[in-house]
N, CA, C and O atoms as CSV, one atom per row, in Angstrom:
chain,resi,resn,atom,element,x,y,z
A,1,UNK,N,N,-9.351,-29.862,14.259
A,1,UNK,CA,C,-8.381,-30.641,16.075
A,1,UNK,C,C,-8.662,-32.161,15.360
A,1,UNK,O,O,-9.873,-32.329,15.216
A,2,UNK,N,N,-7.765,-33.426,14.828
A,2,UNK,CA,C,-7.989,-34.603,15.162
A,2,UNK,C,C,-7.029,-35.523,15.867
A,2,UNK,O,O,-6.265,-35.341,16.814
A,3,UNK,N,N,-7.297,-36.540,15.132
A,3,UNK,CA,C,-6.167,-37.144,16.226
A,3,UNK,C,C,-4.700,-37.042,16.637
A,3,UNK,O,O,-4.220,-37.205,17.759
A,4,UNK,N,N,-4.128,-36.756,15.560
A,4,UNK,CA,C,-3.173,-36.806,15.475
A,4,UNK,C,C,-2.467,-35.261,16.688
A,4,UNK,O,O,-1.450,-35.274,17.382
A,5,UNK,N,N,-3.339,-34.306,16.538
A,5,UNK,CA,C,-2.925,-33.074,17.301
A,5,UNK,C,C,-3.608,-33.492,18.716
A,5,UNK,O,O,-3.248,-32.889,19.726
A,6,UNK,N,N,-4.527,-34.451,18.797
A,6,UNK,CA,C,-4.901,-34.704,20.135
A,6,UNK,C,C,-3.799,-35.006,20.597
A,6,UNK,O,O,-3.327,-34.454,21.591
A,7,UNK,N,N,-2.999,-36.292,19.689
A,7,UNK,CA,C,-2.191,-37.118,20.550
A,7,UNK,C,C,-1.030,-35.964,21.436
A,7,UNK,O,O,-0.639,-35.869,22.600
A,8,UNK,N,N,-0.722,-35.049,19.867
A,8,UNK,CA,C,0.522,-34.094,20.685
A,8,UNK,C,C,0.162,-33.184,22.093
A,8,UNK,O,O,0.961,-32.825,22.958
A,9,UNK,N,N,-0.944,-32.999,22.044
A,9,UNK,CA,C,-1.415,-32.580,23.239
A,9,UNK,C,C,-1.511,-32.930,24.686
A,9,UNK,O,O,-1.369,-32.173,25.645
A,10,UNK,N,N,-1.835,-34.480,24.678
A,10,UNK,CA,C,-1.892,-35.178,25.471
A,10,UNK,C,C,-0.014,-35.448,25.819
A,10,UNK,O,O,0.565,-35.495,26.904
A,11,UNK,N,N,0.485,-35.571,24.526
A,11,UNK,CA,C,2.163,-35.834,24.625
A,11,UNK,C,C,2.744,-34.181,25.697
A,11,UNK,O,O,3.473,-34.034,26.678
A,12,UNK,N,N,2.098,-33.425,24.998
A,12,UNK,CA,C,2.338,-32.118,25.874
A,12,UNK,C,C,2.535,-32.541,27.211
A,12,UNK,O,O,3.464,-32.872,27.948
A,13,UNK,N,N,0.926,-32.363,27.249
A,13,UNK,CA,C,0.544,-33.054,28.773
A,13,UNK,C,C,1.433,-33.165,30.266
A,13,UNK,O,O,1.616,-32.573,31.329
A,14,UNK,N,N,2.018,-34.964,29.128
A,14,UNK,CA,C,2.529,-35.391,29.811
A,14,UNK,C,C,4.046,-35.663,30.065
A,14,UNK,O,O,4.634,-36.536,30.704
A,15,UNK,N,N,4.472,-34.568,29.313
A,15,UNK,CA,C,6.118,-34.142,29.215
A,15,UNK,C,C,6.244,-33.458,29.216
A,15,UNK,O,O,7.379,-33.083,28.923
A,16,UNK,N,N,5.243,-32.515,29.540
A,16,UNK,CA,C,5.831,-30.737,29.786
A,16,UNK,C,C,6.967,-30.635,28.937
A,16,UNK,O,O,8.022,-30.518,29.560
A,17,UNK,N,N,7.078,-30.645,27.499
A,17,UNK,CA,C,7.556,-30.492,26.372
A,17,UNK,C,C,7.006,-30.740,24.813
A,17,UNK,O,O,6.634,-31.752,24.220
A,18,UNK,N,N,7.119,-29.477,24.468
A,18,UNK,CA,C,6.689,-29.843,22.738
A,18,UNK,C,C,7.641,-30.601,21.792
A,18,UNK,O,O,7.327,-30.958,20.657
A,19,UNK,N,N,9.071,-30.851,22.489
A,19,UNK,CA,C,10.068,-31.204,21.949
A,19,UNK,C,C,10.089,-33.015,21.929
A,19,UNK,O,O,10.471,-33.840,21.098
A,20,UNK,N,N,9.503,-33.101,23.226
A,20,UNK,CA,C,9.506,-34.698,23.613
A,20,UNK,C,C,7.988,-35.149,23.395
A,20,UNK,O,O,7.716,-36.326,23.631
A,21,UNK,N,N,6.929,-34.236,22.935
A,21,UNK,CA,C,6.034,-35.035,22.811
A,21,UNK,C,C,6.293,-35.058,21.429
A,21,UNK,O,O,5.677,-35.993,20.918
A,22,UNK,N,N,6.952,-34.412,20.610
A,22,UNK,CA,C,6.794,-34.644,19.299
A,22,UNK,C,C,7.907,-35.954,19.150
A,22,UNK,O,O,7.555,-36.857,18.391
A,23,UNK,N,N,8.664,-36.031,19.546
A,23,UNK,CA,C,9.548,-37.296,19.849
A,23,UNK,C,C,8.770,-38.967,19.956
A,23,UNK,O,O,8.842,-40.027,19.334
A,24,UNK,N,N,8.064,-38.448,21.076
A,24,UNK,CA,C,6.531,-39.619,21.344
A,24,UNK,C,C,6.837,-40.071,19.904
A,24,UNK,O,O,7.516,-41.002,19.470
A,25,UNK,N,N,5.936,-38.873,19.161
A,25,UNK,CA,C,4.815,-39.619,17.980
A,25,UNK,C,C,6.344,-39.563,16.235
A,25,UNK,O,O,6.115,-39.443,15.031
A,26,UNK,N,N,7.283,-39.669,16.750
A,26,UNK,CA,C,8.430,-39.901,15.665
A,26,UNK,C,C,8.358,-38.291,14.821
A,26,UNK,O,O,8.452,-38.531,13.617
A,27,UNK,N,N,8.228,-36.812,15.054
A,27,UNK,CA,C,7.967,-35.621,14.459
A,27,UNK,C,C,8.999,-35.013,14.678
A,27,UNK,O,O,9.854,-35.480,15.432
A,28,UNK,N,N,9.151,-33.748,14.017
A,28,UNK,CA,C,10.252,-33.428,14.116
A,28,UNK,C,C,9.895,-32.249,14.965
A,28,UNK,O,O,8.747,-31.804,14.957
A,29,UNK,N,N,10.925,-31.691,15.759
A,29,UNK,CA,C,10.562,-30.306,16.714
A,29,UNK,C,C,9.742,-29.213,15.813
A,29,UNK,O,O,8.887,-28.443,16.250
A,30,UNK,N,N,10.288,-29.338,14.159
A,30,UNK,CA,C,9.356,-27.778,13.540
A,30,UNK,C,C,8.188,-28.409,13.542
A,30,UNK,O,O,7.279,-27.955,14.237
A,31,UNK,N,N,8.045,-29.283,12.958
A,31,UNK,CA,C,6.330,-30.374,12.734
A,31,UNK,C,C,5.522,-29.990,13.990
A,31,UNK,O,O,4.577,-29.211,13.873
A,32,UNK,N,N,5.787,-30.398,14.930
A,32,UNK,CA,C,5.643,-29.964,16.419
A,32,UNK,C,C,5.204,-28.925,16.707
A,32,UNK,O,O,4.072,-28.846,17.185
A,33,UNK,N,N,5.972,-27.847,16.498
A,33,UNK,CA,C,6.139,-26.489,16.935
A,33,UNK,C,C,4.728,-25.809,16.196
A,33,UNK,O,O,3.750,-25.258,16.701
A,34,UNK,N,N,5.151,-26.166,14.506
A,34,UNK,CA,C,4.322,-25.580,13.946
A,34,UNK,C,C,2.850,-26.338,14.392
A,34,UNK,O,O,2.054,-25.545,14.895
A,35,UNK,N,N,2.520,-27.306,14.319
A,35,UNK,CA,C,1.084,-27.830,14.769
A,35,UNK,C,C,0.694,-27.189,16.163
A,35,UNK,O,O,-0.511,-27.183,16.416
A,36,UNK,N,N,1.666,-26.580,17.220
A,36,UNK,CA,C,1.323,-26.005,18.361
A,36,UNK,C,C,0.352,-24.546,18.035
A,36,UNK,O,O,-0.826,-24.245,18.229
A,37,UNK,N,N,1.371,-23.956,17.525
A,37,UNK,CA,C,1.194,-22.631,16.665
A,37,UNK,C,C,0.111,-22.494,16.016
A,37,UNK,O,O,-0.622,-21.508,16.085
A,38,UNK,N,N,-0.130,-23.812,15.105
A,38,UNK,CA,C,-1.270,-23.737,14.715
A,38,UNK,C,C,-2.735,-23.506,15.089
A,38,UNK,O,O,-3.573,-22.746,14.603
A,39,UNK,N,N,-2.826,-24.752,16.516
A,39,UNK,CA,C,-3.505,-24.988,17.345
A,39,UNK,C,C,-4.298,-23.541,17.937
A,39,UNK,O,O,-5.465,-23.150,17.896
A,40,UNK,N,N,-2.801,-22.885,18.597
A,40,UNK,CA,C,-3.073,-21.473,19.773
A,40,UNK,C,C,-3.497,-20.892,18.551
A,40,UNK,O,O,-4.541,-20.306,18.835
A,41,UNK,N,N,-3.300,-20.764,17.564
A,41,UNK,CA,C,-4.337,-19.073,16.932
A,41,UNK,C,C,-5.226,-19.610,15.958
A,41,UNK,O,O,-5.251,-18.866,14.977
A,42,UNK,N,N,-6.127,-20.820,15.807
A,42,UNK,CA,C,-7.237,-21.508,15.625
A,42,UNK,C,C,-8.044,-21.355,16.531
A,42,UNK,O,O,-9.077,-20.790,16.170
A,43,UNK,N,N,-7.964,-21.763,18.059
A,43,UNK,CA,C,-8.913,-21.024,19.023
A,43,UNK,C,C,-8.843,-19.850,19.708
A,43,UNK,O,O,-8.057,-18.965,19.370
A,44,UNK,N,N,-9.511,-19.756,20.545
A,44,UNK,CA,C,-9.956,-18.167,20.844
A,44,UNK,C,C,-9.057,-18.227,22.056
A,44,UNK,O,O,-9.112,-17.197,22.728
A,45,UNK,N,N,-8.289,-19.110,22.487
A,45,UNK,CA,C,-7.336,-18.921,23.411
A,45,UNK,C,C,-5.882,-19.974,23.337
A,45,UNK,O,O,-5.942,-21.200,23.247
A,46,UNK,N,N,-4.884,-19.338,23.387
A,46,UNK,CA,C,-3.426,-20.845,23.432
A,46,UNK,C,C,-4.266,-21.970,24.262
A,46,UNK,O,O,-4.926,-22.109,25.291
A,47,UNK,N,N,-3.839,-22.616,23.223
A,47,UNK,CA,C,-3.962,-24.091,24.084
A,47,UNK,C,C,-2.656,-24.746,24.750
A,47,UNK,O,O,-2.394,-25.741,25.425
A,48,UNK,N,N,-1.905,-23.533,24.137
A,48,UNK,CA,C,-0.558,-24.543,24.988
A,48,UNK,C,C,0.111,-23.202,25.586
A,48,UNK,O,O,0.025,-22.084,25.077
A,49,UNK,N,N,0.514,-23.402,26.282
A,49,UNK,CA,C,1.671,-22.235,27.259
A,49,UNK,C,C,2.843,-22.522,27.111
A,49,UNK,O,O,3.101,-23.619,27.606
A,50,UNK,N,N,4.123,-21.769,26.403
A,50,UNK,CA,C,5.146,-21.772,26.274
A,50,UNK,C,C,6.158,-20.568,27.055
A,50,UNK,O,O,6.274,-19.343,27.053
A,51,UNK,N,N,6.923,-22.005,27.844
A,51,UNK,CA,C,7.878,-21.042,28.763
A,51,UNK,C,C,8.960,-21.063,28.153
A,51,UNK,O,O,9.317,-22.227,27.975
A,52,UNK,N,N,9.887,-20.085,27.611
A,52,UNK,CA,C,11.180,-20.369,27.039
A,52,UNK,C,C,12.086,-20.189,28.210
A,52,UNK,O,O,11.723,-19.800,29.321
A,53,UNK,N,N,13.970,-20.683,27.664
A,53,UNK,CA,C,14.793,-20.640,29.029
A,53,UNK,C,C,15.845,-21.364,28.749
A,53,UNK,O,O,16.866,-20.974,29.317
A,54,UNK,N,N,16.006,-22.658,27.796
A,54,UNK,CA,C,16.829,-23.294,27.740
A,54,UNK,C,C,16.363,-24.957,28.093
A,54,UNK,O,O,15.202,-25.090,28.480
A,55,UNK,N,N,16.915,-25.776,28.017
A,55,UNK,CA,C,16.664,-27.127,28.601
A,55,UNK,C,C,16.358,-26.843,30.226
A,55,UNK,O,O,15.255,-27.321,30.490
A,56,UNK,N,N,16.878,-26.319,31.213
A,56,UNK,CA,C,16.541,-26.419,32.161
A,56,UNK,C,C,15.243,-25.536,32.512
A,56,UNK,O,O,14.381,-26.122,33.167
A,57,UNK,N,N,15.045,-24.445,32.222
A,57,UNK,CA,C,14.493,-23.491,32.525
A,57,UNK,C,C,12.889,-23.357,31.613
A,57,UNK,O,O,11.852,-22.801,31.975
A,58,UNK,N,N,13.187,-24.075,30.373
A,58,UNK,CA,C,12.045,-23.960,29.325
A,58,UNK,C,C,11.026,-24.879,29.777
A,58,UNK,O,O,11.263,-25.412,30.861
A,59,UNK,N,N,9.832,-25.221,29.135
A,59,UNK,CA,C,8.990,-25.997,28.991
A,59,UNK,C,C,7.745,-25.569,28.408
A,59,UNK,O,O,7.544,-24.412,28.038
A,60,UNK,N,N,6.828,-26.597,28.318
A,60,UNK,CA,C,5.108,-26.537,27.633
A,60,UNK,C,C,3.802,-26.447,28.983
A,60,UNK,O,O,3.931,-26.332,30.202
A,61,UNK,N,N,2.989,-26.521,28.405
A,61,UNK,CA,C,2.140,-27.310,29.213
A,61,UNK,C,C,0.829,-26.709,28.307
A,61,UNK,O,O,0.831,-25.778,27.501
A,62,UNK,N,N,-0.212,-27.527,28.711
A,62,UNK,CA,C,-1.888,-27.100,28.117
A,62,UNK,C,C,-2.165,-25.413,29.017
A,62,UNK,O,O,-1.796,-25.036,30.129
A,63,UNK,N,N,-2.700,-24.954,28.291
A,63,UNK,CA,C,-3.634,-24.027,29.267
A,63,UNK,C,C,-5.103,-24.548,29.358
A,63,UNK,O,O,-5.484,-25.515,28.698
A,64,UNK,N,N,-5.927,-23.834,30.238
A,64,UNK,CA,C,-6.747,-24.510,30.979
A,64,UNK,C,C,-7.653,-24.497,30.101
A,64,UNK,O,O,-8.621,-25.180,30.436
A,65,UNK,N,N,-7.784,-23.802,28.707
A,65,UNK,CA,C,-8.851,-24.071,27.091
A,65,UNK,C,C,-8.069,-25.611,26.704
A,65,UNK,O,O,-8.787,-26.583,26.471
A,66,UNK,N,N,-6.481,-25.742,26.658
A,66,UNK,CA,C,-6.118,-26.918,25.760
A,66,UNK,C,C,-6.170,-28.542,26.770
A,66,UNK,O,O,-6.147,-29.733,26.461
A,67,UNK,N,N,-6.247,-27.797,28.036
A,67,UNK,CA,C,-6.944,-29.505,28.472
A,67,UNK,C,C,-8.630,-29.863,27.831
A,67,UNK,O,O,-9.067,-30.878,27.288
A,68,UNK,N,N,-9.517,-28.095,28.293
A,68,UNK,CA,C,-10.496,-28.155,27.733
A,68,UNK,C,C,-11.118,-28.875,26.349
A,68,UNK,O,O,-12.143,-29.499,26.075
A,69,UNK,N,N,-10.249,-28.558,25.833
A,69,UNK,CA,C,-10.501,-28.970,24.396
A,69,UNK,C,C,-9.979,-30.069,24.130
A,69,UNK,O,O,-10.513,-30.502,23.110
A,70,UNK,N,N,-9.159,-30.800,24.537
A,70,UNK,CA,C,-8.341,-32.065,24.612
A,70,UNK,C,C,-9.432,-32.875,25.051
A,70,UNK,O,O,-9.848,-33.802,24.356
A,71,UNK,N,N,-10.025,-32.522,26.401
A,71,UNK,CA,C,-11.571,-33.404,27.268
A,71,UNK,C,C,-12.164,-33.487,26.162
A,71,UNK,O,O,-11.918,-34.513,25.527
A,72,UNK,N,N,-12.998,-32.621,25.620
A,72,UNK,CA,C,-13.775,-32.252,24.816
A,72,UNK,C,C,-13.886,-33.628,23.684
A,72,UNK,O,O,-14.611,-34.596,23.457
A,73,UNK,N,N,-12.699,-32.999,23.202
A,73,UNK,CA,C,-11.967,-34.435,21.805
A,73,UNK,C,C,-12.081,-35.506,22.098
A,73,UNK,O,O,-12.977,-36.006,21.417
A,74,UNK,N,N,-11.668,-36.171,22.748
A,74,UNK,CA,C,-11.349,-37.071,23.479
A,74,UNK,C,C,-12.567,-37.777,24.160
A,74,UNK,O,O,-12.564,-38.991,24.358
A,75,UNK,N,N,-13.835,-36.783,24.585
A,75,UNK,CA,C,-15.365,-37.810,24.613
A,75,UNK,C,C,-15.868,-37.908,23.507
A,75,UNK,O,O,-16.350,-38.993,23.182
A,76,UNK,N,N,-15.904,-36.602,22.454
A,76,UNK,CA,C,-16.377,-36.816,21.083
A,76,UNK,C,C,-15.479,-37.809,20.102
A,76,UNK,O,O,-15.827,-37.938,18.928
A,77,UNK,N,N,-14.491,-38.400,20.534
A,77,UNK,CA,C,-14.312,-39.680,19.842
A,77,UNK,C,C,-14.334,-40.539,20.321
A,77,UNK,O,O,-13.757,-41.390,19.644
A,78,UNK,N,N,-14.818,-41.039,21.504
A,78,UNK,CA,C,-15.273,-42.469,22.487
A,78,UNK,C,C,-16.692,-42.268,21.816
A,78,UNK,O,O,-17.030,-43.019,20.901
A,79,UNK,N,N,-17.730,-41.005,22.379
A,79,UNK,CA,C,-18.702,-41.309,21.187
A,79,UNK,C,C,-19.086,-41.631,19.907
A,79,UNK,O,O,-20.169,-42.061,19.512
A,80,UNK,N,N,-17.612,-41.256,19.019
A,80,UNK,CA,C,-17.900,-41.604,17.740
A,80,UNK,C,C,-17.520,-43.109,17.696
A,80,UNK,O,O,-18.145,-43.724,16.832
A,81,UNK,N,N,-17.032,-43.521,18.101
A,81,UNK,CA,C,-16.461,-44.946,18.344
A,81,UNK,C,C,-17.610,-45.852,18.767
A,81,UNK,O,O,-17.798,-46.929,18.202
A,82,UNK,N,N,-18.382,-45.411,19.766
A,82,UNK,CA,C,-19.364,-46.125,20.011
A,82,UNK,C,C,-20.026,-46.513,19.499
A,82,UNK,O,O,-20.232,-47.725,19.422
A,83,UNK,N,N,-20.636,-45.644,18.935
A,83,UNK,CA,C,-21.827,-45.087,17.500
A,83,UNK,C,C,-21.281,-46.170,16.521
A,83,UNK,O,O,-22.021,-47.101,16.203
A,84,UNK,N,N,-20.266,-46.101,16.130
A,84,UNK,CA,C,-20.076,-46.988,14.621
A,84,UNK,C,C,-19.718,-48.508,15.183
A,84,UNK,O,O,-19.320,-49.380,14.411
A,85,UNK,N,N,-19.901,-48.745,16.633
A,85,UNK,CA,C,-18.635,-50.417,16.401
A,85,UNK,C,C,-19.537,-51.448,15.923
A,85,UNK,O,O,-19.066,-52.412,15.319
A,86,UNK,N,N,-21.296,-51.308,16.214
A,86,UNK,CA,C,-21.774,-52.649,15.652
A,86,UNK,C,C,-21.203,-52.382,13.814
A,86,UNK,O,O,-20.277,-53.132,13.506
A,87,UNK,N,N,-21.644,-51.502,12.780
A,87,UNK,CA,C,-21.071,-51.474,11.594
A,87,UNK,C,C,-19.431,-51.267,11.481
A,87,UNK,O,O,-18.836,-51.055,10.424
A,88,UNK,N,N,-19.052,-51.334,12.301
A,88,UNK,CA,C,-17.000,-51.900,12.011
A,88,UNK,C,C,-17.140,-53.177,12.064
A,88,UNK,O,O,-16.695,-53.878,11.156
A,89,UNK,N,N,-17.786,-53.711,13.141
A,89,UNK,CA,C,-17.636,-54.969,13.324
A,89,UNK,C,C,-18.602,-55.879,12.174
A,89,UNK,O,O,-18.427,-57.095,12.104
A,90,UNK,N,N,-19.496,-55.277,11.400
A,90,UNK,CA,C,-20.079,-56.213,10.504
A,90,UNK,C,C,-19.185,-56.288,9.672
A,90,UNK,O,O,-18.952,-57.303,9.015
A,91,UNK,N,N,-18.372,-54.887,9.568
A,91,UNK,CA,C,-17.553,-54.269,7.739
A,91,UNK,C,C,-16.329,-55.701,8.017
A,91,UNK,O,O,-15.625,-56.164,7.120
A,92,UNK,N,N,-16.337,-56.123,9.278
A,92,UNK,CA,C,-14.644,-57.013,9.528
A,92,UNK,C,C,-15.273,-58.039,9.171
A,92,UNK,O,O,-14.797,-58.871,8.399
A,93,UNK,N,N,-16.251,-58.100,9.611
A,93,UNK,CA,C,-17.107,-59.813,9.686
A,93,UNK,C,C,-17.309,-59.990,7.802
A,93,UNK,O,O,-17.012,-61.046,7.243
A,94,UNK,N,N,-17.880,-58.702,6.993
A,94,UNK,CA,C,-18.021,-59.271,6.039
A,94,UNK,C,C,-16.425,-59.528,5.058
A,94,UNK,O,O,-16.209,-60.268,4.099
A,95,UNK,N,N,-15.402,-58.442,5.894
A,95,UNK,CA,C,-13.991,-58.924,5.034
A,95,UNK,C,C,-13.088,-59.827,5.150
A,95,UNK,O,O,-12.118,-60.103,4.444
A,96,UNK,N,N,-13.739,-60.535,6.698
A,96,UNK,CA,C,-13.227,-61.587,6.399
A,96,UNK,C,C,-13.181,-62.619,6.485
A,96,UNK,O,O,-12.385,-63.456,6.913
A,97,UNK,N,N,-15.108,-62.567,5.570
A,97,UNK,CA,C,-15.634,-63.968,4.962
A,97,UNK,C,C,-14.748,-64.202,3.586
A,97,UNK,O,O,-14.150,-65.183,3.143
A,98,UNK,N,N,-14.986,-62.518,3.000
A,98,UNK,CA,C,-15.133,-62.034,1.474
A,98,UNK,C,C,-13.289,-62.507,1.233
A,98,UNK,O,O,-12.887,-63.122,0.245
A,99,UNK,N,N,-12.405,-62.039,2.386
A,99,UNK,CA,C,-10.812,-62.769,2.103
A,99,UNK,C,C,-10.784,-64.536,2.155
A,99,UNK,O,O,-10.080,-65.247,1.438
A,100,UNK,N,N,-11.769,-65.008,3.227
A,100,UNK,CA,C,-11.944,-66.550,3.353
A,100,UNK,C,C,-11.846,-67.541,1.848
A,100,UNK,O,O,-11.195,-68.461,1.355
A,101,UNK,N,N,-13.388,-66.295,1.450
A,101,UNK,CA,C,-13.716,-67.415,0.092
A,101,UNK,C,C,-12.649,-66.850,-0.664
A,101,UNK,O,O,-12.338,-67.591,-1.596
A,102,UNK,N,N,-12.069,-65.946,-0.607
A,102,UNK,CA,C,-11.046,-65.731,-2.172
A,102,UNK,C,C,-10.339,-66.914,-1.881
A,102,UNK,O,O,-10.388,-67.905,-2.609
A,103,UNK,N,N,-9.788,-66.856,-1.007
A,103,UNK,CA,C,-8.282,-67.912,-0.535
A,103,UNK,C,C,-8.705,-69.175,-1.118
A,103,UNK,O,O,-8.035,-69.868,-1.885
A,104,UNK,N,N,-10.383,-69.515,-0.501
A,104,UNK,CA,C,-10.516,-70.948,-0.825
A,104,UNK,C,C,-10.680,-71.020,-2.369
A,104,UNK,O,O,-10.164,-72.050,-2.803
A,105,UNK,N,N,-11.084,-70.461,-3.060
A,105,UNK,CA,C,-11.272,-70.190,-4.240
A,105,UNK,C,C,-9.943,-70.183,-5.270
A,105,UNK,O,O,-10.119,-70.623,-6.407
A,106,UNK,N,N,-8.733,-69.733,-4.919
A,106,UNK,CA,C,-7.716,-69.827,-4.825
A,106,UNK,C,C,-7.099,-71.296,-5.166
A,106,UNK,O,O,-6.256,-71.581,-6.017
A,107,UNK,N,N,-7.829,-72.209,-4.170
A,107,UNK,CA,C,-7.083,-73.511,-4.036
A,107,UNK,C,C,-7.485,-74.335,-4.847
A,107,UNK,O,O,-6.988,-75.461,-4.882
């Protein structure tokens, strides 16, 4: 599970379609389907439930397990972002300082 797969799950939740979720991410339908199949095979229960039947009758939705996994992943992502925020800020300041110094030395 990673940010791209989480984004795909969110897209499926919001659109009700694997194809539409993939299009939102500039991803081919085949790639989106492959990722869904991998996710479903990885967890103890499918994360995405699919109903076949064509444009008017088919669709996809997150299962209860899919919603749980997505919510847990987003919480972990937010906690990780908070934990590293100060270090990222410090690094960003160092990069900006180094870039400014390099530019002034070139003049």
